[in-house]
N, C-alpha and C positions, 0 to 999 in steps of 0.2 A: 823299644819298648823300655830297655835299661839305659838310664843315663847316668855319668859319674863324671867329676870333677876332682882333680887333684888340688891342695892346697896345704899351705905349711901352718902347723900350728903357732901360732904367734905366743898364745898364753892361755893358762887355763886356771879355774877356781875352784875348789872341792870345799863344800862346806858341809859337809857329813853324810851318811847313806841317805836320807830323806829328802835332801836339801838339792836343787836343780845346779848342775855342773854350768858353769859357765864359760864357754870356749872362744877364745878370738883367734880369728887365722886372718892370713892374707898378708902382704907384705908391712903392713900397717898397722895390722889389727883392728882395721874397721869392722870387717865381718865378723857377726857373734850369731854363735848358737848356744839358746839357752831351753832346758825345757827336759834334757834327760838328767834321770835322778841318778845319783853314783850307784844306789842299790840294784838298778835297771841293766848296768853295764853286761854283757856277757861275762862268764864265769866272774863270777861278784866277787870272788876271795882272791881272784888276782890282784897283783900290785900295780894296778892301771897308773896310781901315782906317781911310780917311779918310770915308766913306760910314756906317757903322756908329758913329753918336756916340750921345753920352745925349738921350733925346727922341726918336728918330725913331721913326716909327711901322712897326711889325713886323704882318705876316699870317700866325699862325701857323694850319696847317691838317691837316687828316687826312682822308682816304678812309675812310668807314663799312667797317665789317666787312674790315678790311686791315690791313697794318703800315704803309703808306705816309703819312708824314707830311710836310710839307715848310714853307720858312718862306719869306718873299716880305718884301721891303723897299719902301717908299715913295718913289721919287726923281721929283723934278720931277712930281707930280701922276698916277703911273701906278705899278703894282705891279711889282715886278722880280724873277726868283725869283733867290734866294740858296741854299738848298739843298733837297734832298730827300732822305728815306730813301734808301739804296742807292747812294749815288754812291760811286766810289773811281778819283779821275782820279789821272794822275801829278802830280807835283809841277813847276813849270816848270823848276827844274834838271834833275829826271830826263828831262823831254822835251828840253831840250836838248842833254845829253848821249847821248840816243838820235838826236836827229839829226845831230850832228856825228859822231857812230860810224858812220853811215848813207855819209856825204859821205867821212869819211875811208878808209873801204873803198874805195868806188869810186876815191878818190883813189889808194890806195895800192895798188891792182889794175892803174890805168888808168898808173902808172909802172911796172908789172913788165912790163906788154903791151909797154910802148914799148920797154924794154932787149930783150927777148925779139925783138919785131921786127928792131933795130937788128943781133940778134946772128943774123940770117936763119934764124930758127925758121919753119916753116909754122905755119899756121894751127890743125892737128889737134894739133901740139906743142903750141901755147898754151894751146889748150881744154883738153889734158891736165895742165898745169902751174898754171893758176889754181886759186883757192877752189873748194872744194864748197859754199861757203856762199852761192853766187850765186844771185838772183833772177834772170828774165829783162830787168829793168831795169837792177839793178844790173851785170850783165853787158854788157847794151848799151851803157850808159853808161860803164865801165871800157873796153870796146873801143873806142868813138868817141873817149877822150881819149887812148888808146894808139896808137890811127892818126893823131890829130891832133898829137901831142907827139915821133914818133918822129924821130929825125933821116935815117934812111934813107927817104928820099920814094918812091922807085920800091915798094921792100919793102912799105911801109906802104901803098900805092894798092893791090899786087897782092894783100894780105890782106885788103884793104876790100871789093875786087871779089869775092873766093872766100867772104869772109861774107856778104856781102850775095846773093849766089846761095843759098848755104845758107838763109837765110832768106827765100827765096822770091821776089828780087827778082833778075830775071833781065837787065832792061835796066838801064844804068848812070843814074842820075839823081843823082849825086852823094850825098854823105853817108852815114851807116852805120845799118842796118836797127837799130832795137830790139825785140827779139825780145818785150817784152811789150807792143808796141802792134800792138791788132789792125785789121788792113787788111780793109775788106769793098768789093770791087768789084761793080758790078752790069751 
């Protein structure tokens, strides 16, 4: 069911994360594989450009009766997965942009919540004013940040206690409840 053949990499060309990688293999480089994008290599942050050099051993494989194909590279005596048909990973820049957007959203909302606490708003007024884009986790993190950074400590503490009570923690143990975290008591 699994068929593989070993080839030596003759040459390779990388033209950026969203461009197809062109690999030539065989003794004269006459066999060509082109179609995988650099961003779709396994462990996309790994320095494949330094590892995939002329002469390195590649194992090219297919799964019979399917469209599944893959490429592995020989590194330190072991086969390491490089690519297989069907990958569509985000680029490193896309992943970083997404992570930064998530953190910035929480931080921006936390700052707004702190201002509303200092302005004397109630928890209900704050909850009706925040973005509709929140998940339980982003709301919990933004609320914690707002409560911790508000200058009106009395009002912030009052908001924290009401928030926690509204989210199932009647006894005060400090901290701010994150509604995305499930607590099971037995």
